[in-house]
C-alpha positions in Angstrom: -0.1 0.1 -0.2 2.8 2.5 1.0 4.5 1.8 -2.5 1.3 2.5 -4.5 0.5 5.4 -2.4 4.3 6.7 -3.2 3.7 6.3 -7.0 0.6 8.1 -7.0 2.3 11.4 -5.2 5.3 11.2 -7.8 2.8 10.8 -11.0 0.8 14.2 -9.4 4.3 16.0 -8.9 5.2 14.9 -12.3 2.1 16.5 -13.7 2.6 19.6 -11.9 6.0 20.2 -13.1 5.0 19.7 -16.8 2.4 22.1 -16.5 4.6 24.8 -15.1 6.7 24.1 -17.9 4.4 24.6 -20.2 3.0 27.6 -18.8 6.7 28.8 -18.7 7.0 28.4 -22.5 3.5 30.1 -23.5 4.9 33.2 -21.4 8.3 33.3 -23.0 6.5 33.0 -26.6 3.8 35.6 -25.5 6.7 37.9 -24.6 9.1 37.5 -27.9 5.8 37.9 -30.0 5.4 41.3 -28.7 8.6 42.1 -30.2 8.3 40.2 -33.6 7.7 43.2 -35.3 11.5 44.2 -35.0 12.4 41.7 -37.5 10.7 44.6 -40.3 13.4 46.9 -39.2 16.3 44.3 -40.0 17.4 44.7 -43.3 18.4 41.1 -44.0 14.8 40.1 -43.6 14.3 41.7 -46.7 17.1 39.7 -48.4 16.1 36.3 -47.2 12.3 37.2 -48.1 12.9 38.9 -51.4 16.5 38.3 -52.9 17.5 35.1 -51.7 14.5 33.3 -53.6 15.2 35.0 -56.9 19.1 33.8 -56.4 18.0 30.3 -55.6 16.0 30.3 -58.4 18.5 31.2 -60.8 21.6 29.4 -59.7 19.9 27.1 -57.2 21.4 26.6 -53.6 24.9 28.0 -54.1 26.6 28.9 -51.0 29.4 31.0 -52.6 26.9 33.0 -54.5 24.6 33.6 -51.0 27.9 34.7 -49.7 28.8 37.5 -52.1 25.1 38.3 -52.4 25.2 39.0 -48.5 28.3 40.7 -48.6 27.1 43.1 -51.5 23.8 43.7 -49.7 25.6 44.6 -46.2 27.8 47.1 -48.0 25.0 48.6 -49.6 22.9 48.6 -46.6 25.9 50.4 -44.7 25.8 52.9 -47.5 22.5 53.7 -47.5 22.6 53.9 -43.2 25.5 56.2 -43.4 23.9 58.4 -46.4 20.5 58.4 -43.7 22.9 59.9 -41.0 24.4 62.9 -43.3 20.9 64.0 -44.0 19.7 63.7 -40.3 23.2 65.0 -38.7 23.7 67.6 -41.2 27.2 66.6 -41.2 29.5 65.5 -44.4 31.1 63.0 -41.6 28.5 62.3 -39.3 30.6 59.6 -37.5 34.2 59.7 -36.8 36.6 57.6 -34.8 39.2 59.3 -32.1 42.8 58.4 -33.2 44.9 60.1 -30.3 44.8 60.7 -27.0 44.9 64.6 -27.2 41.3 64.9 -25.5 41.9 62.6 -22.5 39.9 62.1 -20.8 36.8 63.3 -22.3 37.5 61.5 -25.2 39.6 57.9 -25.6 41.1 56.4 -28.6 38.7 54.2 -30.3 35.7 56.0 -29.1 33.2 57.2 -32.0 31.8 60.3 -31.8 28.6 61.5 -34.0 28.8 65.1 -35.4 26.3 67.8 -36.6 26.1 71.1 -37.8 22.7 71.8 -36.2 24.3 73.8 -33.6 22.7 77.2 -33.3 22.5 76.5 -29.6 25.7 75.1 -29.1 28.4 77.1 -26.7 31.7 77.6 -27.8 33.4 79.9 -25.4 33.4 82.7 -24.4 33.0 85.9 -27.2 35.7 88.4 -28.0 34.7 91.0 -31.0 37.3 92.3 -33.0 36.9 95.0 -35.5 38.9 93.4 -38.2 38.7 90.7 -41.1 41.0 87.6 -39.6 39.9 85.0 -42.2 43.2 83.0 -43.4 45.1 85.6 -41.3 47.7 84.0 -39.0 46.3 83.2 -35.5 49.4 84.6 -34.1 49.0 87.9 -35.5 46.0 89.0 -33.0 45.9 86.0 -30.2 48.9 85.1 -27.7 48.5 82.9 -24.9 49.7 83.1 -21.3 51.1 80.2 -19.5 51.8 79.4 -16.1 54.9 77.9 -14.3 53.6 74.1 -15.5 53.5 75.5 -19.0 49.6 75.2 -18.7 47.3 78.0 -20.6 45.7 80.4 -18.4 44.8 83.3 -20.6 43.9 83.9 -24.3 45.2 87.8 -25.4 43.6 89.3 -28.3 45.1 92.1 -29.9 47.3 92.6 -26.8 44.8 94.0 -24.4 41.7 91.6 -24.5 42.1 88.9 -22.0 40.1 85.9 -21.6 40.1 82.9 -19.7 39.9 79.7 -22.3 36.8 78.1 -21.5 37.0 74.3 -20.5 33.1 73.6 -21.2 33.0 74.8 -24.9 31.9 72.5 -27.7 34.0 69.5 -28.9 34.1 70.3 -32.9 36.0 68.4 -35.5 37.8 70.8 -38.3 40.7 70.2 -40.9 43.9 71.8 -40.3 45.8 74.1 -42.2 48.3 73.4 -43.7 48.2 69.5 -42.8 44.7 68.9 -44.1 44.4 66.3 -41.1 40.9 66.3 -39.4 41.6 67.4 -35.6 39.1 66.7 -32.9 39.1 69.3 -30.1 37.4 71.5 -27.9 36.4 75.1 -28.6 37.9 77.5 -25.9 36.8 81.0 -27.5 35.0 82.1 -30.1 35.7 85.3 -32.3 32.9 87.7 -33.9 35.0 89.5 -36.5 34.0 91.6 -39.6 34.2 88.5 -42.0 32.4 86.0 -40.0 32.6 84.0 -36.6 35.9 81.9 -36.0 36.8 79.4 -32.9 40.0 78.8 -31.1 40.3 75.4 -30.3 42.6 73.2 -27.8 42.9 69.5 -27.1 41.8 68.5 -23.4 44.9 66.4 -22.4 47.1 68.9 -20.1 50.1 66.6 -20.5 50.3 66.4 -24.6 48.3 69.8 -25.5 49.4 72.2 -23.1 49.1 75.1 -26.1 45.9 75.8 -27.8 45.9 74.7 -31.5 46.8 78.1 -32.9 49.8 78.9 -31.1 52.4 78.5 -33.7 55.9 79.8 -34.4 57.7 80.8 -37.6 61.0 80.4 -37.9 63.3 82.5 -40.3 62.6 80.0 -43.2 58.7 80.6 -42.7 58.3 76.9 -41.4 55.6 76.5 -39.1 56.4 74.7 -35.5 54.5 73.7 -32.5 51.1 74.1 -33.3 47.9 72.0 -35.2 46.9 75.0 -37.7 47.9 78.4 -38.4 44.5 80.0 -38.7 41.3 80.2 -36.2 38.7 78.2 -37.7 35.8 79.7 -39.4 32.9 78.2 -37.9 31.2 77.5 -41.2 34.1 75.3 -42.1 34.0 72.9 -39.3 33.0 69.4 -40.1 30.6 69.3 -37.3 30.4 69.6 -33.4 30.0 66.7 -31.2 26.7 65.7 -29.6 26.7 62.2 -28.5 29.7 59.4 -28.2 30.0 55.5 -28.1 33.2 54.5 -26.3 35.7 52.4 -27.8 33.5 51.1 -30.5 36.2 52.2 -32.9 38.9 50.3 -31.6 38.0 47.4 -33.9 39.1 49.5 -36.9 42.0 50.7 -35.1 43.2 47.1 -34.0 43.1 46.0 -37.7 44.3 49.4 -39.6 46.2 51.0 -37.2 47.8 49.1 -34.3 48.4 46.0 -36.2 50.2 47.6 -39.1 52.2 49.3 -36.8 53.8 46.6 -34.7 54.6 44.5 -38.0 56.8 47.6 -39.3 57.9 49.0 -36.2 57.4 46.4 -33.8 55.9 48.8 -31.7 52.3 50.0 -30.9 51.3 53.6 -31.7 52.9 56.5 -29.4 48.8 57.3 -28.5 48.1 53.6 -27.8 45.7 53.9 -25.1 44.1 51.2 -22.5 42.6 49.2 -25.2 43.4 50.7 -28.4 
């Protein structure tokens, strides 16, 4: 009798357990069904739905053809997505990777930042008014820096009589330097209103590697430029864009493949700006 009761008890337990399992499956199924609409924003859903059947009808089930088609489709989707970002962000380069350590600790090498030119409300630093034209005039002719005993920038002096404190909360911008022609990601520390437009003075946040502001140039007797990144104040209308978000370190993948690895192969050293991760 006791064995029979024990067996009956186990049967009830098994039925209860199975019912719980079925309920859990139903709950999970219902939960995921709520998000089934997300498949419609996956571009490869349409590849499988439309393009793949056509390819299979023409070539049969050929894995090589399907791989090549997937690759081409992915590149087209990436191009369309980037084009959409250009339109939405109003910038020719809506996403850029930070390549150097000049903006530590605000930005690290490998961070990706989004750029926009919809910056009518952006703050670019204290405004200085100069009653003259300065477009393509060497910045050293109208602005100098005052540095403390640690060689840190303390003041910007315009036309020898207007002194301001460089702003550390101005907008981060991307501009193409002159004469080097390389994109620079630095902070606007002052804004100049001149007769021929609005201009920016810029500087990197890293107090160890970027003690000077970008336009603090020295010309030798041969007219060669030293100790600066660009010779002109940045015309505000010429900036590539200003930063409005960042994705930490996602750009490291590209840097590992196209920067860090080639440096190791050719010089047996990592780039001088190599950070904690890339």
